[in-house]
N, C-alpha and C positions, 0 to 999 in steps of 0.2 A: 504494500500500500504506500502511496506517495502522499503522505500527509504533510501539509505545510504548517509551519508554526504561525502563531498569530502575527508576529512581526513580518514574516515573509508574505503572508496574505495581505497585510496592510500595505506593504510596498508594492505588491502586484496591483491592488486596487487603486493606489495613488497614480500608477502609470497609465491607467485607462483615461484616455483623453475625452473631453467633453466638447471641444471645439477643434475645427480644422481636421476632422477625422478623414480617413480615406473616402468613405461614402460622401461626405459633405463636399470634399474637394472635387469629386467626380460630378456631382450635381452642379456645382458652380461652373465647372468647365463647360458643361452642356449649355447652361444659361448664358454664358458670355457670348456664345455664338449667335443668339437671337434676341436676348433681352438683358443687356448689361444695365448697369445703373442701380443694382440692388445694394442694400446695406446689410452688414453682418452683425448678428448678436446684439440687437438693439434692446437695451435694458429698459427703455421707455415704452416698449410695446409688450403687452401681456404675454407671458410665456417665453420672453427673450428668444424670438424665433431665430433659427440658424440663418435664414435669408429673409429680408423684408423689402418690399417695394412700398415705400412710405406713401407716395402720392396716390398709388392705386389701392392702398390699404389691403395689401396681399402679404400673407406670411407663409413661409415654407419651412416645415420642420423635417429634418433628415434624422430618422430614428433607426437605431440598432434594433434588430428583430428580437434579440434576447432581452435587452434592457427594458423594452417597452411592451413585451408580451405579444408580439405579432403571432398570427395564427398559421405561420409557415413552419417548416421542419425545424429551423434554427430557433425560432421563437418558442416553440413548444418544448424544446429540450430543457429539462430542469436538472440542476446539479443534484447529485445524490447526497453530498455532504451539506448539512444545514438547510435542508429543503424547505422547512417552515419559514426560515428567514427569507429565502429567495422568493417564495410565493408571496409573502407579505410585501417585500420590497417592490416586486414587479406590479403588484396590485396598487401600491401607493403611486408608482410612476404612472400607471394608466389613469388613475383618478386625477392626478395632477394634470396630465395631458388634456383630459376632458374639461377640467376646470378652466384651463387656459383657452381652449377652443371656444368655450361658452363666453368667456370674457371678451375675446376678440370679436365674436359675432355680435355681442352687445354694443360694441363700439363701431360696428359697420365694416369690420374686416372680414375677408375671406381667408381661410387657412387650408393648406394642402399638406398632407403627410406623405413623405417619400420613405419607403421602407428599404433597408439595406439590401434585402433580397431582390428588389426591383432593379438593381444595378446590373443584374445578369443579362437583361434585355435592353440595351442602350437605345435602340430605335423606339421601342414602346415607351420607355421612360421619357425620351425627348418629346414624343407626341403628347404624353400626359402633361409635361411641363408647359409645352406650347399652348395646349388647350386651356390650361389654368391661367398662365401669365398673360396671354394675348386676348383672352375673353373679356367681355365687358364686366364691370363690377356689379352687375345685377345678379341676385341669387335666383 
């Protein structure tokens, strides 16, 4: 068994990035081709979206499937060690995500979530991004 000490686990968790992740950089690279002018990690926008178009009131969140409990294979995988902790943590993340989406909607913003697993099909992802960013701001 490969058990980590508490200090090793803490070091591992500290190394997990929350900004400028590989999935986020890939989404930004796609957006630069047809919709530059976005802002990053705006703390003045509910949920601190990864990408925001302030004038259009559009927010894009790039979520890791595991961390946000996506219903894909990677998101459904649960660690065997400390499973109760991870279930609770992911449930809190999902609740927080929903709260942020509701706050954005209340302010007239539209939000899009891009899941890490969606990066496997760049053409479909680009279409999804184009449809969101280039559409009118009407719901």
